[in-house]
Every structure is written in C-alpha cells, then in structure tokens.
C-alpha positions in Angstrom: 128.1 37.3 -152.5 126.3 40.6 -152.5 123.4 42.2 -150.5 121.4 45.1 -151.8 119.4 47.8 -150.0 117.5 50.7 -151.7 116.1 53.9 -150.4 113.6 55.3 -152.9 112.2 58.9 -153.0 114.6 60.2 -150.3 113.6 63.8 -149.7 116.9 65.4 -150.6 118.7 66.2 -153.9 121.0 63.7 -155.5 123.8 66.3 -155.4 123.7 66.6 -151.6 123.5 62.9 -151.1 126.4 62.2 -153.4 128.7 64.3 -151.2 128.3 61.8 -148.4 128.1 58.7 -150.7 131.5 59.4 -152.1 133.0 59.3 -148.6 132.1 55.7 -147.9 132.6 54.1 -151.3 135.0 51.0 -151.1 135.3 51.2 -147.3 134.6 48.4 -144.8 131.1 48.5 -143.1 132.7 49.4 -139.8 134.7 52.2 -141.2 131.8 53.6 -143.2 129.6 53.5 -140.1 132.2 55.6 -138.2 132.4 58.1 -141.0 128.6 58.5 -141.2 128.3 58.7 -137.4 130.6 61.7 -137.2 129.2 63.5 -140.2 126.7 66.3 -139.5 124.8 66.1 -142.8 121.2 65.0 -143.1 122.1 62.6 -145.9 124.6 60.9 -143.6 121.6 59.8 -141.4 119.8 58.5 -144.4 122.8 56.5 -145.7 123.5 55.2 -142.2 120.0 53.7 -141.9 120.4 52.2 -145.4 123.8 50.7 -144.5 122.4 49.1 -141.4 119.5 47.7 -143.5 122.0 46.3 -146.1 124.0 44.6 -143.3 120.7 43.1 -141.9 119.8 41.8 -145.3 123.2 40.3 -145.7 123.0 38.5 -142.4 119.4 37.3 -142.7 119.1 36.5 -146.4 122.6 35.5 -147.4 124.0 34.2 -144.0 127.1 36.5 -144.4 129.4 37.5 -141.5 129.1 41.2 -140.7 132.8 41.6 -139.8 134.0 40.9 -143.4 131.5 43.1 -145.2 132.5 46.2 -147.3 130.7 48.7 -149.3 131.0 47.3 -152.8 129.1 50.1 -154.5 126.8 53.0 -153.8 125.1 55.2 -156.3 122.5 57.9 -156.2 120.0 58.6 -158.9 117.6 61.5 -159.3 114.0 60.7 -158.4 110.8 62.5 -159.4 110.4 66.2 -158.7 107.5 67.8 -157.0 106.5 71.2 -158.4 105.5 73.9 -156.0 104.6 77.6 -156.6 105.9 80.5 -154.5 104.0 83.7 -154.8 106.2 86.8 -155.6 105.7 90.5 -155.8 103.4 92.2 -158.4 101.2 89.0 -158.9 104.1 86.9 -160.2 104.9 83.4 -159.2 108.1 81.3 -159.2 108.4 77.5 -159.5 110.1 75.5 -156.8 111.3 72.0 -157.5 111.3 69.7 -154.5 113.8 67.1 -155.6 114.0 63.4 -154.5 116.6 60.7 -154.9 117.0 57.0 -155.2 119.9 55.5 -153.3 121.2 52.0 -154.0 123.8 50.4 -151.7 125.5 47.1 -152.4 127.7 45.4 -149.9 129.8 42.3 -150.4 132.2 40.1 -148.4 
C-alpha cells in the first residue's frame, strides 16, 4: 500500500530540490530522516516536513506501520514562475524569475 504527500509551490528551484531528493530515493523512512536531519540545505528542511507528513498520512489513512515504511518514489516538477524586474544602469531593466517547484513523495511498506 502507498501513501502520498505533496508540497506545491515550494519557493525554491526544482534543480536545487532535486539535489536533496536524489539522496533519499529508495531509502527507509528512518534512514531518509537521518540524511535530511544532517543536511544543511534549505530544501532538506522542506523535504523533511513532507516526509513526516507522508508518514502521518500512512499511519492515519492507511493504518500502516511506520517501522516498515520506505521512500518508494520522490519527484520534483517545476511550478509557475513569478516575474520580477530589477532596475539596472542607464535606464535599463533585467527580468528576474522567481522559480517554484512541486514535490511529490510516495512511501510504501
């Protein structure tokens, strides 16, 4: 049985989040939690909260045991981009893209 948790519109680029997501793929929940705990990246905190949410969903909705759970799949998709303008010299302006991401985490027993 599987339990799913999603984090939509995370305020970080998909490329940065995928660096951490690749570390916990196919690991047990306990091992993934340890990896995320000792990582100093912002995206590690986001994924740790998502992992805890997925475990809570598995316990509450599907009556699964938390000791046997493992990260079945995690994938990160690009979300929408917010466009901002940065003034530059001589009256010019540059575009800034504030990127967002959608993280989907699936755990199974």
